C-alpha positions as CSV (number, residue, x, y, z in Angstrom):
1,M,0.0,0.0,0.0
2,P,1.5,3.4,-0.9
3,E,2.5,5.6,2.0
4,Y,0.1,8.4,1.1
5,R,-2.8,5.9,1.2
6,R,-1.7,4.5,4.5
7,K,-1.6,8.0,6.1
8,L,-4.9,8.9,4.5
9,K,-6.7,5.8,6.0
10,R,-5.4,6.7,9.5
11,H,-6.8,10.2,8.9
12,V,-10.3,9.5,7.5
13,G,-10.9,6.2,9.3
14,D,-13.4,3.6,8.1
15,T,-16.4,5.8,7.9
16,M,-18.5,5.3,4.8
17,H,-19.7,8.4,3.1
18,R,-23.2,8.1,1.6
19,I,-23.9,9.9,-1.7
20,G,-27.5,10.5,-2.8
21,L,-28.3,11.6,-6.3
22,I,-31.8,13.0,-6.7
23,I,-33.3,12.7,-10.2
24,S,-36.7,13.7,-11.5
25,D,-38.6,13.2,-14.8
26,N,-36.6,14.4,-17.9
27,F,-33.4,14.7,-15.9
28,Q,-30.1,15.1,-17.8
29,V,-28.6,11.6,-17.9
30,L,-25.0,13.0,-17.8
31,A,-25.6,13.8,-14.1
32,L,-25.1,10.0,-13.5
33,S,-21.5,10.3,-14.6
34,T,-20.7,12.2,-11.4
35,L,-21.2,8.9,-9.5
36,T,-18.4,7.4,-11.6
37,V,-16.0,9.9,-9.9
38,F,-16.9,8.4,-6.5
39,E,-16.8,4.9,-7.9
40,F,-13.2,5.4,-9.1
41,A,-12.3,7.1,-5.8
42,N,-13.3,3.9,-4.0
43,H,-11.0,1.9,-6.3
44,V,-8.1,4.2,-5.8
45,Y,-8.7,4.5,-2.0
46,G,-8.8,0.7,-1.8
47,E,-12.2,0.3,-0.2
48,N,-15.7,1.7,-0.4
49,F,-15.4,5.1,1.2
50,Y,-18.4,6.3,-0.9
51,Q,-21.8,4.6,-1.1
52,P,-23.7,6.2,-4.0
53,T,-27.5,5.7,-4.4
54,V,-29.9,7.2,-6.9
55,Y,-33.2,8.5,-5.5
56,S,-36.4,10.0,-7.0
57,E,-39.5,11.3,-5.2
58,N,-41.6,8.2,-5.9
59,G,-38.9,5.6,-6.6
60,G,-39.0,3.2,-9.5
61,I,-38.1,3.9,-13.1
62,T,-37.4,7.6,-13.8
63,Q,-37.1,8.7,-17.4
64,S,-34.2,10.9,-18.5
65,S,-34.5,13.6,-21.2
66,S,-32.8,11.1,-23.6
67,G,-35.5,8.5,-23.0
68,I,-33.3,6.2,-20.9
69,G,-35.1,5.0,-17.8
70,I,-33.1,4.7,-14.5
71,D,-34.2,2.7,-11.5
72,S,-34.3,4.7,-8.3
73,R,-35.2,4.4,-4.6
74,K,-38.0,6.4,-3.1
75,L,-36.7,9.5,-1.2
76,S,-38.9,8.9,1.8
77,S,-37.3,5.4,2.2
78,C,-33.8,6.7,2.5
79,T,-31.5,7.0,5.4
80,L,-29.6,10.3,5.9
81,A,-26.9,11.0,3.4
82,D,-23.7,12.9,3.9
83,T,-23.9,14.5,0.4
84,W,-26.9,15.1,-1.7
85,L,-26.5,15.8,-5.5
86,V,-29.5,17.2,-7.5
87,A,-29.6,16.5,-11.2
88,G,-30.7,19.2,-13.6
89,V,-33.2,19.2,-16.5
90,L,-33.0,20.8,-20.0
91,T,-35.7,23.5,-19.3
92,P,-35.5,24.4,-15.5
93,A,-37.6,27.5,-15.7
94,E,-40.4,25.5,-17.3
95,Q,-40.1,22.5,-15.1
96,P,-39.8,23.4,-11.5
97,A,-39.1,20.7,-8.9
98,S,-42.0,19.0,-7.1
99,E,-43.1,20.1,-3.7
100,G,-42.0,16.8,-2.3
101,I,-38.4,17.2,-3.5
102,I,-38.4,20.8,-2.3
103,R,-39.6,19.8,1.2
104,F,-37.1,17.0,1.3
105,L,-34.1,19.3,0.5
106,Q,-35.2,21.9,3.0
107,T,-35.1,19.2,5.7
108,A,-32.0,17.5,4.3
109,G,-30.2,20.9,4.4
110,H,-30.2,20.7,8.2
111,H,-28.6,17.3,8.3
112,A,-26.4,16.7,5.3
113,R,-22.7,17.6,5.2
114,R,-23.2,19.2,1.8
115,I,-25.9,19.6,-0.9
116,A,-25.0,20.2,-4.6
117,G,-26.8,21.2,-7.7
118,I,-25.4,19.7,-10.9
119,C,-25.9,22.1,-13.9
120,T,-29.5,23.3,-13.7
121,G,-30.0,21.3,-10.5
122,A,-29.0,24.7,-9.0
123,F,-32.6,25.8,-9.8
124,V,-34.0,23.2,-7.5
125,L,-31.7,24.4,-4.7
126,A,-32.9,27.9,-5.4
127,Q,-36.5,26.8,-5.2
128,A,-35.8,25.3,-1.8
129,G,-34.3,28.6,-0.6
130,L,-30.9,27.0,-0.1
131,L,-29.1,29.5,-2.3
132,D,-30.6,32.7,-0.9
133,K,-27.8,35.3,-0.6
134,K,-25.2,32.7,-1.5
135,R,-22.7,32.6,-4.4
136,A,-23.8,30.1,-7.0
137,T,-23.4,29.1,-10.7
138,T,-25.3,27.1,-13.3
139,H,-25.1,26.4,-17.0
140,W,-24.2,29.7,-18.8
141,A,-27.3,29.4,-21.0
142,H,-29.6,29.5,-18.0
143,A,-27.7,32.0,-15.8
144,Q,-29.8,35.0,-16.8
145,S,-33.0,33.1,-16.2
146,M,-31.8,32.2,-12.7
147,K,-30.9,35.9,-12.0
148,T,-34.5,36.9,-13.0
149,L,-36.2,34.2,-11.0
150,H,-34.0,34.4,-8.0
151,P,-32.5,37.9,-7.7
152,V,-31.3,37.3,-4.1
153,I,-28.7,34.7,-5.4
154,R,-25.2,36.0,-6.2
155,I,-24.9,34.3,-9.6
156,E,-21.4,33.9,-11.0
157,E,-22.2,32.6,-14.5
158,D,-18.6,32.1,-15.7
159,S,-17.4,29.6,-13.0
160,I,-17.0,25.9,-13.3
161,F,-18.2,25.2,-9.8
162,I,-18.7,27.2,-6.6
163,I,-18.7,26.3,-3.0
164,D,-20.5,28.5,-0.5
165,D,-20.5,27.0,3.0
166,A,-22.2,23.6,2.6
167,I,-23.7,24.4,-0.8
168,W,-22.0,23.4,-4.0
169,T,-23.2,24.3,-7.5
170,S,-21.7,23.5,-10.9
171,A,-21.9,24.9,-14.4
172,G,-23.3,22.8,-17.2
173,M,-22.8,19.2,-18.2
174,T,-19.2,18.0,-17.7
175,A,-18.5,20.6,-15.0
176,G,-20.4,18.2,-12.7
177,L,-17.4,15.9,-13.0
178,D,-15.1,18.7,-11.9
179,M,-17.3,19.4,-8.9
180,A,-17.4,15.7,-7.9
181,L,-13.7,15.5,-8.2
182,G,-13.4,18.6,-6.0
183,M,-15.5,16.8,-3.3
184,V,-13.1,13.8,-3.6
185,E,-10.1,16.1,-3.1
186,K,-11.8,17.7,0.0
187,D,-12.6,14.2,1.5
188,L,-9.6,12.1,0.5
189,G,-6.9,14.6,-0.6
190,T,-5.1,15.8,-3.7
191,D,-3.3,12.6,-4.5
192,I,-6.5,10.5,-4.7
193,A,-8.2,13.2,-6.8
194,R,-5.3,13.4,-9.2
195,I,-5.2,9.6,-9.7
196,V,-9.0,9.5,-10.2
197,A,-8.7,12.3,-12.8
198,H,-5.9,10.4,-14.6
199,R,-7.9,7.1,-14.6
200,L,-11.0,8.9,-16.0
201,V,-8.7,10.4,-18.7
202,M,-9.8,13.9,-17.8
203,N,-7.8,16.3,-20.0
204,Q,-7.2,18.6,-17.0
205,R,-8.4,19.1,-13.5
206,R,-10.5,22.3,-13.5
207,S,-10.7,24.2,-10.3
208,G,-14.0,26.0,-9.4
209,G,-12.7,29.4,-10.5
210,Q,-12.1,28.5,-14.1
211,T,-14.3,30.0,-16.8
212,Q,-17.0,27.8,-18.5
213,H,-15.8,28.9,-22.0
214,S,-12.8,27.4,-23.9
215,E,-10.8,29.0,-26.7
216,M,-10.4,25.6,-28.3
217,L,-14.2,25.2,-28.4
218,E,-14.5,28.7,-29.8
219,L,-12.1,27.9,-32.6
220,S,-14.0,24.7,-33.4
221,P,-11.4,23.0,-35.7
222,R,-13.0,20.3,-37.9
223,S,-10.1,18.8,-39.7
224,D,-7.6,16.5,-38.0
225,R,-4.7,18.5,-39.3
226,L,-5.9,21.8,-37.8
227,Q,-6.9,20.1,-34.5
228,G,-3.3,18.6,-34.4
229,A,-1.8,22.0,-35.1
230,L,-3.8,23.7,-32.3
231,E,-3.0,20.9,-29.9
232,Y,0.7,21.2,-30.7
233,A,0.4,25.0,-30.1
234,R,-1.4,24.5,-26.8
235,H,1.4,22.3,-25.5
236,N,4.2,24.5,-26.8
237,L,3.0,28.1,-26.0
238,R,6.4,29.1,-24.6
239,K,8.0,28.5,-28.0
240,S,8.0,30.5,-31.2
241,L,4.9,29.3,-33.1
242,T,5.1,30.5,-36.7
243,V,2.8,29.1,-39.3
244,E,5.8,27.2,-40.7
245,I,6.5,25.5,-37.4
246,L,2.9,24.5,-37.0
247,A,2.7,23.3,-40.5
248,D,5.8,21.2,-40.1
249,A,4.3,19.7,-36.9
250,V,1.3,18.3,-38.9
251,H,3.2,17.6,-42.1
252,I,1.5,20.0,-44.5
253,S,2.6,23.2,-46.2
254,A,2.4,26.6,-44.4
255,R,0.1,27.9,-47.2
256,Q,-2.3,25.0,-46.8
257,L,-2.4,25.4,-43.0
258,S,-3.1,29.1,-43.3
259,R,-6.1,28.3,-45.6
260,L,-7.3,25.8,-43.0
261,F,-7.2,28.4,-40.3
262,R,-9.1,30.9,-42.3
263,S,-11.8,28.5,-43.6
264,E,-12.4,26.7,-40.3
265,T,-11.9,29.3,-37.6
266,G,-12.2,32.6,-39.5
267,K,-8.9,33.7,-38.0
268,S,-5.3,33.8,-39.1
269,P,-2.9,31.4,-37.4
270,A,-1.3,34.3,-35.4
271,K,-4.7,35.4,-34.0
272,A,-5.7,31.9,-33.1
273,I,-2.4,31.3,-31.3
274,E,-2.8,34.7,-29.5
275,G,-6.2,33.5,-28.2
276,L,-4.7,30.3,-26.8
277,R,-1.9,32.3,-25.1
278,L,-4.4,34.7,-23.7
279,E,-6.5,31.8,-22.2
280,A,-3.5,30.1,-20.8
281,A,-2.3,33.4,-19.2
282,R,-5.8,34.0,-17.7
283,L,-5.9,30.5,-16.2
284,M,-2.5,30.9,-14.6
285,I,-3.5,34.2,-13.1
286,E,-6.7,32.6,-11.7
287,Q,-5.1,29.5,-10.4
288,S,-1.5,30.3,-9.4
289,R,0.6,32.8,-7.5
290,L,3.2,33.2,-10.3
291,S,4.3,36.7,-11.1
292,L,2.8,38.3,-14.2
293,D,6.3,38.4,-15.8
294,V,6.6,34.6,-15.3
295,I,3.1,34.1,-16.6
296,A,3.8,36.2,-19.7
297,R,6.9,34.1,-20.4
298,E,5.2,30.7,-19.7
299,S,2.2,31.6,-22.0
300,G,4.5,32.8,-24.9
301,F,4.1,36.6,-24.8
302,R,7.2,38.7,-25.6
303,D,7.0,40.3,-22.2
304,G,4.6,41.7,-19.6
305,R,3.8,44.7,-21.6
306,H,2.8,42.6,-24.6
307,M,0.6,40.4,-22.4
308,R,-1.1,43.6,-21.0
309,E,-1.9,44.9,-24.5
310,V,-3.4,41.6,-25.5
311,F,-5.4,41.3,-22.3
312,I,-6.9,44.8,-22.7
313,R,-7.8,44.0,-26.3
314,G,-9.3,40.6,-25.5
315,Y,-10.9,41.2,-22.0
316,G,-11.1,44.9,-21.7
317,I,-9.0,44.9,-18.5
318,P,-5.3,44.6,-17.7
319,P,-4.1,41.3,-16.1
320,Q,-3.4,43.2,-12.9
321,S,-7.1,44.0,-12.5
322,L,-8.0,40.3,-13.0
323,R,-5.6,39.2,-10.3
324,A,-6.8,41.9,-7.9
325,G,-10.4,40.8,-8.5
326,R,-9.6,37.2,-7.8
327,Q,-7.7,38.1,-4.6
328,Q,-10.6,40.2,-3.4
329,K,-13.0,37.4,-4.1
330,G,-10.8,34.9,-2.2
331,A,-10.5,37.2,0.8
332,A,-14.3,37.4,0.9
333,L,-14.7,33.7,1.2
């Protein structure tokens, strides 16, 4: 047994942590994937630290929005859980949660260690009053609707997931995996969470402060060659990345690669690479304590002044303002 696991077992003991996932008709089936994070955490930990169970108000088969039915236990039959997860639906403003689920969560909120809304599951927590005057997030496409319906909630629509006291909320879809992994890290430590992420082949571990939007998704490359060129650039941002270097990396001519950039992204290679560098710098500012000069160098800008110019052009603020804002938010927690 690795030494880190031996020390961890002495720290957490043999207590089993019960996870309850609450689903309702037309729930998003991707919410079930969060349970896989806890399943793999059990494997890495070496025994069943987590005991996940799926619940619905009436129990039995509950239909997802994709038409797949999932068997579930009746909420009223459950024992107390340490963590409650609430799955979202595609149209939360049009499909409010039932009174039974709301009453259950209002009671569970006094006993559970934490309660979490996956994607638009945050709307259910809002209905139950659990998000009043708290920081929260949800899928970016529904953030404005939540602001309108629940103005007392402090919505941060650009975060992957947010923890405010015992309440957790995540952004849309795959962000629920990041939130579940954050719970594993809090329960079992960084080493376990890192190994779980590796076994699930997660491209990167995203902290709660990261934005929901991705430059790679915005570029939306279709051809394998362009995807390969952008992946090469993303992993080599510190280096000089001329169109000739990128073309050589994917074995086509510089002229052909330039045409691919224009036709598939609407941008020149230089502008696309600048966007990747800008995103990388922003993430380092949000997640690290590196100096801005080091961040400029690591993300491939000529110097701090060049990075500042690109930041103002791309985000409307200098990098110093972003760092100051993050520090102020952290101090307020």
